[in-house]
C-alpha positions as semicolon CSV with decimal commas, in nm:
position;residue;x (nm);y (nm);z (nm)
1;M;0,528;2,366;0,163
2;N;0,201;2,521;0,283
3;Y;-0,077;2,630;0,047
4;I;-0,193;2,991;0,074
5;G;-0,530;3,114;-0,058
6;T;-0,603;2,781;-0,223
7;F;-0,891;2,537;-0,253
8;I;-0,818;2,167;-0,304
9;A;-1,123;2,022;-0,479
10;V;-1,221;1,657;-0,447
11;A;-1,047;1,416;-0,685
12;D;-1,224;1,345;-1,012
13;D;-1,248;0,974;-0,933
14;C;-1,389;1,016;-0,579
15;K;-1,681;0,774;-0,543
16;V;-1,886;0,977;-0,292
17;D;-2,092;1,287;-0,368
18;Y;-2,087;1,421;-0,012
19;G;-1,844;1,479;0,275
20;K;-1,824;1,134;0,430
21;V;-1,694;1,109;0,787
22;P;-1,413;0,849;0,798
23;V;-1,495;0,546;1,014
24;A;-1,266;0,305;1,196
25;R;-1,181;-0,019;1,024
26;G;-0,941;-0,162;1,278
27;S;-0,795;-0,102;1,618
28;S;-0,592;0,207;1,523
29;R;-0,716;0,537;1,381
30;S;-0,659;0,594;1,010
31;V;-0,487;0,896;0,859
32;A;-0,829;1,007;0,730
33;Q;-0,980;0,988;1,079
34;I;-0,694;1,181;1,237
35;Q;-0,700;1,452;0,972
36;Y;-1,080;1,476;0,983
37;E;-1,079;1,513;1,363
38;M;-0,811;1,782;1,350
39;L;-0,979;1,987;1,079
40;S;-1,343;1,942;1,180
41;E;-1,280;2,023;1,546
42;H;-1,041;2,313;1,479
43;P;-1,110;2,483;1,143
44;Y;-0,854;2,742;1,032
45;T;-0,613;2,637;1,309
46;Y;-0,362;2,410;1,133
47;T;-0,132;2,448;0,834
48;Q;-0,064;2,171;0,584
49;E;0,265;2,093;0,761
50;D;0,085;2,068;1,096
51;V;-0,173;1,825;0,956
52;L;0,083;1,609;0,776
53;F;0,315;1,583;1,075
54;E;0,046;1,540;1,343
55;S;-0,137;1,270;1,143
56;W;0,194;1,082;1,102
57;F;0,293;1,136;1,466
58;A;-0,045;1,020;1,604
59;R;-0,002;0,685;1,430
60;Q;0,347;0,631;1,576
61;D;0,217;0,582;1,933
62;L;0,515;0,765;2,083
63;E;0,542;0,940;2,416
64;V;0,813;1,203;2,381
65;S;0,898;1,546;2,519
66;E;0,815;1,860;2,322
67;A;1,184;1,896;2,231
68;E;1,195;1,538;2,101
69;K;0,874;1,597;1,909
70;A;1,026;1,909;1,751
71;D;1,328;1,700;1,647
72;L;1,098;1,436;1,498
73;R;0,915;1,707;1,305
74;A;1,244;1,838;1,165
75;Q;1,341;1,483;1,064
76;F;0,998;1,425;0,911
77;F;1,028;1,732;0,688
78;S;1,394;1,669;0,603
79;K;1,253;1,437;0,335
80;E;0,995;1,539;0,078
81;Q;0,639;1,470;0,192
82;P;0,329;1,440;-0,027
83;C;0,095;1,738;0,003
84;L;-0,269;1,724;0,111
85;R;-0,376;1,673;-0,251
86;T;-0,303;1,307;-0,165
87;S;-0,509;1,309;0,155
88;P;-0,775;1,039;0,178
89;L;-1,018;1,316;0,275
90;T;-0,987;1,475;-0,070
91;R;-0,940;1,154;-0,267
92;T;-1,202;0,917;-0,126
93;H;-1,414;1,088;0,141
94;G;-1,556;1,386;-0,050
95;W;-1,396;1,674;0,142
96;G;-1,248;1,984;-0,015
97;L;-0,979;2,177;0,174
98;V;-0,984;2,556;0,198
99;F;-0,656;2,734;0,277
100;D;-0,690;3,095;0,391
101;K;-0,437;3,378;0,342
102;E;-0,229;3,249;0,634
103;G;-0,232;2,891;0,505
104;L;-0,474;2,766;0,772
105;I;-0,712;2,490;0,663
106;A;-1,084;2,419;0,693
107;L;-1,288;2,129;0,557
108;C;-1,563;2,182;0,300
109;P;-1,801;1,896;0,209
110;K;-1,851;1,831;-0,161
111;D;-2,229;1,850;-0,125
112;S;-2,235;2,200;0,029
113;P;-2,319;2,532;-0,140
114;E;-1,983;2,665;-0,017
115;Y;-1,800;2,392;-0,210
116;A;-1,965;2,503;-0,535
117;E;-1,865;2,862;-0,459
118;F;-1,504;2,769;-0,381
119;V;-1,469;2,567;-0,703
120;Q;-1,579;2,874;-0,903
121;S;-1,383;3,121;-0,691
122;T;-1,154;3,376;-0,851
123;D;-1,013;3,474;-0,510
124;L;-0,861;3,130;-0,449
125;K;-0,629;2,917;-0,656
126;V;-0,830;2,600;-0,726
127;V;-0,646;2,268;-0,765
128;K;-0,781;1,913;-0,781
129;A;-0,686;1,638;-0,541
130;L;-0,484;1,363;-0,705
131;R;-0,678;1,075;-0,851
132;T;-0,677;0,744;-0,668
133;K;-0,628;0,549;-0,990
134;R;-0,459;0,635;-1,316
135;A;-0,688;0,763;-1,590
């Protein structure tokens, strides 16, 4: 399920022209906040599966052992999960996602020179994030 050597570009209907840091809107952290914190604090550390599971798990407010967490992860991936092309970071917050040759992810703001390079890259497979609304 993990992307390898891929760049997920910002969705065509994203309303921001820069990498916008997700802000809290309620008492619990949003998926965007959790994913942003993971990827901004630890670039090229997590795979897509790590990010999807950990962002789901963080919102569950569970205290479980590592063995129980491993079981929850297996259950989580026993069903199909949407990929990071549906992440709010890529759809509404202006962040591209760079996957290296091991499938580890880093953030790339839409307004950076690196983003422009990644979009034109021939070394990476470039895909767009899914649109928020139908065309």
